[in-house]
ROSE-4610 file (N, C-alpha, C; in Angstrom, 1 decimal, always signed):
// ROSE-4610
residu = [L/L/L/A/A/A/S/S/S/I/I/I/S/S/S/P/P/P/A/A/A/V/V/V/L/L/L/S/S/S/E/E/E/L/L/L/F/F/F/S/S/S/V/V/V/A/A/A/S/S/S/E/E/E/I/I/I/A/A/A/A/A/A/S/S/S/R/R/R/G/G/G/L/L/L/T/T/T/G/G/G/Y/Y/Y/R/R/R/T/T/T/I/I/I/F/F/F/N/N/N/T/T/T/G/G/G/V/V/V/E/E/E/A/A/A/G/G/G/Q/Q/Q/S/S/S/V/V/V/F/F/F/H/H/H/A/A/A/H/H/H/L/L/L/H/H/H/L/L/L/I/I/I/G/G/G/G/G/G/R/R/R/A/A/A/L/L/L/A/A/A/W/W/W/P/P/P/P/P/P/G/G/G]
num = [1/1/1/2/2/2/3/3/3/4/4/4/5/5/5/6/6/6/7/7/7/8/8/8/9/9/9/10/10/10/11/11/11/12/12/12/13/13/13/14/14/14/15/15/15/16/16/16/17/17/17/18/18/18/19/19/19/20/20/20/21/21/21/22/22/22/23/23/23/24/24/24/25/25/25/26/26/26/27/27/27/28/28/28/29/29/29/30/30/30/31/31/31/32/32/32/33/33/33/34/34/34/35/35/35/36/36/36/37/37/37/38/38/38/39/39/39/40/40/40/41/41/41/42/42/42/43/43/43/44/44/44/45/45/45/46/46/46/47/47/47/48/48/48/49/49/49/50/50/50/51/51/51/52/52/52/53/53/53/54/54/54/55/55/55/56/56/56/57/57/57/58/58/58/59/59/59/60/60/60]
x = [-48.0/-47.3/-46.9/-47.7/-47.4/-46.1/-45.8/-44.6/-43.3/-43.3/-42.1/-41.4/-40.1/-39.3/-39.3/-39.2/-39.1/-37.9/-36.8/-35.7/-36.1/-36.8/-37.2/-38.2/-39.1/-40.1/-39.4/-38.4/-37.7/-36.9/-36.3/-35.6/-36.6/-37.8/-38.7/-39.0/-39.3/-39.6/-38.4/-37.2/-35.9/-35.8/-35.9/-35.8/-36.9/-38.1/-39.2/-38.8/-38.3/-37.8/-36.7/-35.8/-34.7/-35.2/-36.2/-36.8/-37.5/-38.3/-39.1/-38.1/-37.1/-36.1/-35.4/-35.1/-34.4/-35.3/-36.6/-37.6/-38.1/-37.6/-37.9/-39.3/-39.8/-41.2/-41.1/-41.9/-42.0/-43.1/-44.1/-45.2/-45.5/-45.7/-46.0/-46.7/-47.3/-48.0/-47.4/-47.3/-46.8/-48.0/-48.1/-49.3/-48.9/-49.4/-49.4/-50.8/-51.1/-52.5/-52.3/-53.0/-52.8/-54.1/-54.2/-55.4/-56.3/-57.1/-57.9/-58.9/-59.5/-60.4/-59.8/-58.5/-57.8/-57.2/-57.5/-57.0/-55.7/-55.2/-53.9/-54.2/-53.4/-53.5/-52.2/-51.1/-49.8/-49.4/-49.3/-49.3/-47.8/-47.1/-45.8/-45.8/-44.9/-44.8/-44.2/-44.9/-44.4/-45.1/-44.4/-44.9/-45.2/-46.3/-46.7/-46.3/-45.6/-45.1/-45.9/-46.7/-47.5/-47.2/-46.9/-46.6/-46.6/-46.2/-46.1/-47.4/-48.3/-49.6/-50.3/-51.2/-52.0/-52.7/-52.7/-53.3/-54.5/-55.7/-56.9/-57.1/-57.9/-58.3/-59.8/-60.5/-60.0/-59.6/-58.7/-58.2/-59.3/-59.1/-60.1/-60.5]
y = [+42.0/+43.2/+43.7/+43.4/+43.9/+43.2/+42.0/+41.3/+41.7/+42.6/+43.0/+44.1/+43.9/+44.9/+46.3/+47.4/+48.7/+48.8/+48.1/+48.2/+47.5/+46.4/+45.8/+46.7/+47.2/+48.2/+49.3/+49.9/+51.0/+50.6/+49.4/+49.0/+48.8/+48.3/+48.1/+49.4/+50.5/+51.8/+52.4/+52.2/+52.7/+52.0/+50.7/+50.0/+50.5/+50.7/+51.1/+52.5/+53.4/+54.7/+54.6/+53.7/+53.5/+53.0/+52.0/+51.5/+52.6/+53.3/+54.4/+55.4/+55.8/+56.7/+56.1/+54.9/+54.2/+54.1/+54.1/+54.1/+55.4/+56.5/+57.8/+58.2/+57.5/+57.8/+59.1/+60.1/+61.2/+61.2/+60.3/+60.0/+58.6/+58.0/+56.6/+56.4/+55.2/+54.8/+53.5/+53.4/+52.2/+51.6/+50.3/+49.7/+48.4/+48.2/+46.9/+46.5/+45.3/+44.7/+43.8/+44.1/+43.3/+42.7/+41.4/+40.6/+40.4/+39.3/+38.9/+40.0/+40.7/+41.7/+42.9/+43.1/+44.1/+43.6/+42.4/+41.8/+41.1/+40.9/+40.1/+38.7/+38.2/+36.8/+36.1/+36.8/+36.1/+36.5/+35.6/+35.9/+36.0/+36.9/+37.4/+38.8/+39.6/+41.0/+41.3/+42.1/+42.6/+43.9/+44.8/+46.1/+46.2/+46.8/+47.0/+48.4/+48.6/+49.9/+50.2/+51.2/+51.4/+52.8/+53.0/+54.3/+54.2/+55.3/+55.3/+55.7/+56.2/+56.7/+57.5/+58.3/+59.1/+58.2/+58.5/+57.7/+58.5/+58.0/+58.7/+58.3/+59.2/+58.9/+59.1/+58.2/+57.0/+55.9/+55.1/+54.0/+53.1/+52.4/+51.4/+51.5]
z = [-3.3/-3.4/-2.0/-1.0/+0.4/+0.9/+0.4/+0.9/+0.2/-0.7/-1.4/-0.6/-0.6/+0.2/-0.5/+0.2/-0.4/-1.4/-1.2/-2.1/-3.4/-3.4/-4.7/-5.4/-4.7/-5.3/-6.0/-5.3/-5.8/-7.1/-7.1/-8.2/-9.4/-9.2/-10.3/-10.9/-10.1/-10.7/-11.4/-10.8/-11.5/-12.9/-12.9/-14.2/-15.2/-14.7/-15.6/-16.2/-15.4/-15.8/-16.9/-16.6/-17.6/-18.9/-18.9/-20.1/-20.9/-20.1/-20.8/-21.5/-20.8/-21.4/-22.6/-22.5/-23.7/-24.9/-24.7/-25.8/-26.2/-25.5/-25.9/-25.4/-24.4/-23.9/-23.0/-23.3/-22.4/-21.5/-21.7/-20.8/-20.8/-19.6/-19.5/-18.2/-18.1/-16.9/-16.3/-15.0/-14.4/-13.5/-13.6/-13.0/-12.3/-11.1/-10.4/-10.3/-10.9/-10.6/-9.4/-8.3/-7.1/-6.7/-6.9/-6.5/-7.8/-7.7/-8.8/-9.2/-8.3/-8.6/-9.3/-9.2/-9.9/-11.3/-11.6/-12.9/-12.8/-11.6/-11.6/-12.0/-12.9/-13.4/-13.2/-13.0/-12.7/-11.3/-10.4/-8.9/-8.4/-9.0/-8.5/-8.8/-8.2/-8.4/-9.8/-10.6/-11.8/-12.1/-12.8/-13.1/-14.5/-14.9/-16.3/-16.6/-17.7/-18.2/-19.5/-19.5/-20.7/-21.2/-22.4/-23.0/-24.5/-25.2/-26.6/-27.3/-26.5/-27.1/-26.0/-26.4/-25.5/-24.5/-23.3/-22.2/-21.6/-21.8/-21.2/-19.8/-19.1/-17.7/-17.7/-17.1/-16.4/-17.5/-17.1/-18.0/-18.4/-19.5/-19.9/-21.3]
C-alpha cells in the first residue's frame, strides 16, 4: 500500500463512492488489508467496499 501513488489511492476511493451511490448505499465501510497480519491474502492493492447492512464496531 505504501508504494501506491496518491492519485491511484484517490481514484480507488472515488470509484468506491460511485459504486456505493449506484447501489443506493447510504453507509458503507472501505477497507485495505495491508500485510499478512491484517488478513491480506492477495498481494496487490485493492479496496474492500462493505455495505448494505448495519455495520457494528469493532468489526468482526
